[in-house]
LOMARVEX-237037 format. One line per field, with one value per residue (C-alpha): residue in one letter; x, y, z. Coordinates in steps of 0.05 Angstrom, whole numbers, plus 5000, padded with zeros to 4 digits. Last residue first. Layout:
res <- (a	...) $
east <- (X	...) $
north <- (Y	...) $
up <- (Z	...) $
***
This chain:
res <- (r	g	n	t	q	r	r	a	s	t	v	k	s	d	t	t	k	r	r	v	i	r	v	p	e	p	e	t	d	p	l	g	r	d	k	v	v	q	e	i	l	e	a	d	v	e	p	k	g	m	l	y	a	g	l	l	a	n	d	a	l	i	v	q	t	r	p	i	g	r	s	h	y	y	l	k	d	l	a	g	a	t	f	p	f	e	k	g	g	a	v	l	w	r	h	r	l	m	a	a	s	e	i	p	s	l	n	d	l	t	s	a	m	a	a	r	n	v	l	n	r	f	r	p	h	q	l	r	a	r	f	e	e	q	a	f	l	v	v	q	l	f	k	q	e	n	s	e	y	n	m	m	q	r	l	l	e	l	l	p	p	k	l	t	q	a	e	d	i	i	l	v	l	t	k	g	h	n	m	s	q	d	f	l	f	n	k	f	i	n	l	l	d	l	y	n	k	s	t	e	p	v	e	f	e	q	i	i	s	r	l	l	q	n	p	t	p	y	s	p	n	t	i	f	v	y	s	i	t	p	d	d	e	i	r	q	a	l	e	r	a	l	t	t	k	g	t	g	v	a	g	f	c	l	a	l	g	k	k	a	g	i	t	w	k	t	k	e	l	a	l	s	h	t	p	s	i	y	l	y	r	p	n	p	s	t	s	y	p	e	e	v	l	g	f	r	e	l	y	p	i	k	m	t	l	f	t	l	k	s	w	s	r	r	h	p	r	p	n	s	s	i	y	g	t	n	c	p	t	r	v	i	d	v	p	f	y	y	a	n	d	a	d	r	g	a	p	v	f	l	p	r	m) $
east <- (8607	8554	8522	8588	8599	8526	8539	8601	8565	8509	8559	8594	8529	8507	8572	8550	8580	8538	8539	8516	8497	8500	8458	8497	8473	8442	8487	8470	8531	8574	8572	8540	8505	8474	8447	8419	8386	8355	8329	8298	8266	8235	8207	8168	8182	8125	8104	8155	8186	8248	8295	8250	8241	8317	8327	8277	8310	8379	8352	8318	8381	8423	8371	8364	8441	8444	8386	8417	8358	8393	8400	8382	8324	8298	8297	8267	8209	8198	8196	8144	8101	8105	8148	8118	8090	8038	8054	8127	8149	8219	8195	8140	8188	8237	8181	8158	8227	8235	8166	8183	8249	8213	8163	8219	8260	8317	8387	8406	8438	8472	8475	8523	8515	8557	8623	8678	8696	8710	8763	8799	8796	8825	8894	8861	8835	8761	8753	8779	8720	8672	8709	8698	8624	8629	8632	8594	8628	8594	8636	8608	8659	8658	8635	8588	8573	8639	8673	8702	8761	8777	8738	8796	8844	8799	8794	8870	8878	8832	8877	8939	8903	8887	8816	8791	8735	8708	8677	8636	8658	8610	8644	8592	8601	8544	8547	8526	8570	8615	8619	8614	8644	8699	8717	8720	8763	8810	8817	8829	8885	8915	8916	8949	9001	9017	9021	9067	9056	9002	8933	8882	8813	8780	8736	8705	8726	8798	8805	8779	8827	8886	8869	8866	8932	8968	8937	8977	8964	8890	8840	8779	8742	8670	8686	8624	8636	8581	8558	8497	8460	8431	8394	8383	8439	8419	8371	8413	8474	8434	8405	8475	8499	8437	8456	8527	8505	8454	8458	8504	8565	8546	8528	8555	8536	8579	8564	8618	8611	8552	8530	8456	8435	8490	8477	8402	8411	8452	8400	8345	8382	8401	8329	8301	8350	8333	8257	8266	8272	8273	8326	8307	8310	8372	8410	8469	8481	8464	8407	8342	8286	8320	8281	8215	8187	8130	8152	8173	8196	8245	8268	8325	8366	8397	8466	8472	8423	8468	8529	8488	8465	8537	8560	8507	8456	8444	8391	8415	8368	8323	8267	8227	8226	8252	8209	8187	8218	8221	8276	8266	8303	8285	8335	8301	8325	8396	8455	8459	8489	8541	8558	8630	8605	8630	8590	8605	8591	8547	8553	8487	8450	8388	8417	8371	8347) $
north <- (5524	5577	5533	5534	5609	5620	5572	5609	5675	5647	5619	5685	5724	5676	5681	5743	5812	5861	5934	5979	6049	6100	6162	6224	6259	6325	6386	6439	6428	6428	6504	6543	6592	6631	6566	6546	6613	6608	6538	6563	6622	6573	6530	6587	6636	6685	6757	6773	6844	6817	6842	6815	6748	6743	6758	6704	6656	6669	6654	6591	6567	6577	6544	6483	6476	6478	6427	6374	6336	6325	6401	6407	6360	6384	6457	6437	6401	6460	6508	6465	6465	6541	6580	6644	6619	6671	6686	6700	6718	6687	6626	6616	6615	6570	6518	6524	6509	6450	6423	6427	6389	6338	6321	6314	6271	6303	6275	6231	6249	6187	6166	6129	6106	6077	6092	6062	6008	6059	6091	6025	6009	6076	6048	5992	6043	6040	6105	6142	6120	6145	6212	6219	6221	6289	6296	6314	6283	6279	6264	6250	6256	6218	6152	6113	6055	6024	6091	6126	6162	6120	6169	6218	6169	6160	6235	6243	6188	6227	6287	6247	6221	6292	6320	6352	6301	6325	6386	6398	6375	6371	6356	6341	6339	6312	6338	6300	6346	6295	6238	6273	6342	6312	6255	6302	6352	6296	6273	6344	6354	6287	6304	6372	6336	6295	6356	6396	6470	6462	6486	6489	6523	6483	6531	6480	6523	6531	6456	6441	6492	6465	6395	6416	6452	6393	6346	6384	6426	6441	6425	6426	6485	6488	6467	6466	6454	6429	6429	6389	6385	6455	6437	6503	6490	6419	6437	6493	6451	6399	6452	6478	6408	6402	6466	6443	6376	6405	6363	6413	6367	6294	6269	6232	6236	6199	6189	6170	6162	6122	6172	6151	6222	6236	6173	6187	6258	6230	6180	6232	6281	6230	6205	6274	6292	6226	6240	6313	6368	6432	6479	6552	6569	6527	6583	6552	6610	6591	6641	6623	6659	6726	6760	6800	6780	6813	6789	6857	6881	6824	6827	6877	6846	6904	6937	6934	6993	7038	7025	7037	7104	7127	7101	7140	7103	7115	7076	7058	7084	7033	7045	6981	6954	7008	7008	7073	7142	7150	7099	7024	7001	6943	6918	6886	6939	6916	6965	6975	7039	7071	7143	7161	7219	7186	7123	7069	6993	6937	6864	6826	6782	6749	6728	6734	6670) $
up <- (2728	2745	2797	2834	2829	2851	2910	2930	2929	2970	3019	3025	3031	3085	3124	3159	3170	3208	3192	3247	3222	3279	3265	3286	3349	3333	3330	3382	3426	3365	3355	3297	3341	3282	3254	3322	3331	3260	3275	3340	3302	3250	3306	3337	3392	3406	3401	3347	3343	3307	3363	3418	3383	3377	3448	3468	3420	3451	3520	3497	3461	3524	3569	3523	3521	3598	3604	3558	3527	3461	3455	3380	3381	3448	3427	3361	3394	3442	3382	3347	3409	3411	3460	3488	3555	3578	3650	3666	3736	3731	3771	3720	3661	3697	3707	3635	3611	3656	3637	3562	3576	3620	3565	3513	3560	3601	3599	3655	3722	3751	3822	3869	3940	3996	3960	4006	3958	3903	3946	3960	3885	3864	3844	3805	3752	3741	3780	3720	3677	3730	3730	3655	3669	3701	3775	3839	3900	3967	4030	4098	4153	4221	4191	4236	4281	4302	4300	4239	4209	4151	4107	4117	4084	4024	4016	4021	3968	3923	3931	3914	3850	3826	3833	3770	3761	3827	3793	3856	3926	3985	4052	4106	4183	4222	4293	4355	4400	4437	4386	4318	4334	4378	4331	4270	4308	4330	4259	4235	4286	4268	4194	4210	4250	4189	4146	4191	4190	4245	4260	4316	4320	4264	4227	4180	4123	4149	4158	4088	4058	4098	4074	4001	4008	4040	3989	3936	3872	3889	3834	3882	3851	3879	3952	3997	4071	4116	4189	4204	4271	4266	4200	4164	4114	4096	4042	4014	4007	3970	3924	3912	3892	3847	3814	3803	3776	3728	3664	3630	3620	3630	3698	3758	3832	3881	3958	4008	4084	4108	4161	4156	4145	4095	4053	4057	4031	3973	3955	3959	3915	3862	3859	3852	3797	3761	3767	3744	3795	3754	3787	3780	3853	3859	3818	3780	3732	3661	3657	3624	3662	3672	3725	3732	3665	3626	3557	3531	3598	3603	3531	3537	3594	3631	3632	3556	3551	3593	3551	3488	3513	3526	3457	3421	3380	3306	3267	3198	3143	3107	3158	3159	3230	3278	3341	3371	3364	3439	3446	3460	3397	3355	3302	3242	3195	3190	3190	3265	3286	3334	3320	3302	3261	3198	3211	3261	3258	3281	3261	3256	3306	3277	3210	3149	3120) $
***
């Protein structure tokens, strides 16, 4: 099977060329499909062409449908995503304090976090801060960042004084102005133990009826394992709600790809049923992996002049990618040891005497 993406080179005139005849070029000469001579392309024109996505016009798209950027417009709300979103919103609305959302890499935690922020942004009674990279070296730096984002008017060089300033700010906003203050933290698995202790301490700021600060942590599954340690017991006990984002099912995977295609302005969906099966098989239901493979497949179809993406093209894309995220899960063989075989063996030996 011929590779989709082939190395390019230069000839004696220092012109850029592709040595394989499947390369399509949108120049005035038409599509190159069977010309044995390499097609030359100047460096200046190549730079211009790489500034846009080549297959958009070919498939009638307005935007890139399968980008890995966490754009909430392209978020497909699966049942587990919907449940996690609703549970988190309830925790915030009821002012219960801490909500956790776990998920494997690529299941859509960052996009869901941005969707949550977008949904509460227009509420005048809610003020939120969204931290996307919480791996601060010290609690002092994390606290100063939170205070700065909440636009607290006071400050101090002393850490304990800074805590009191923030505590008074939370009390004033909650009790005197009726505000709900929300702290959303993505990639929470990168939080060091002292930073988690700071969050626990801030969630102690409360009245008899409510928590003054609502904290939502989005984290990978490894964070759940970390929380099993006894040192985090007090933090875990403050978790009012926890959710888990599961891998998509085959039906959900197909619906997600179609949803993104329609949002991008597409009409005729180019992926065959066989292609969808292969996408699910190689991605194991991880949305990010499916999106990456779908994007590669569209580019491959454009280069090869194919009107649709079939199963064979997906297999070719996976082969070219050659990374472990597209390898199917190994089949686990469980071997059970029983005493029956030993007894039978002993009986045979006895009978043979």
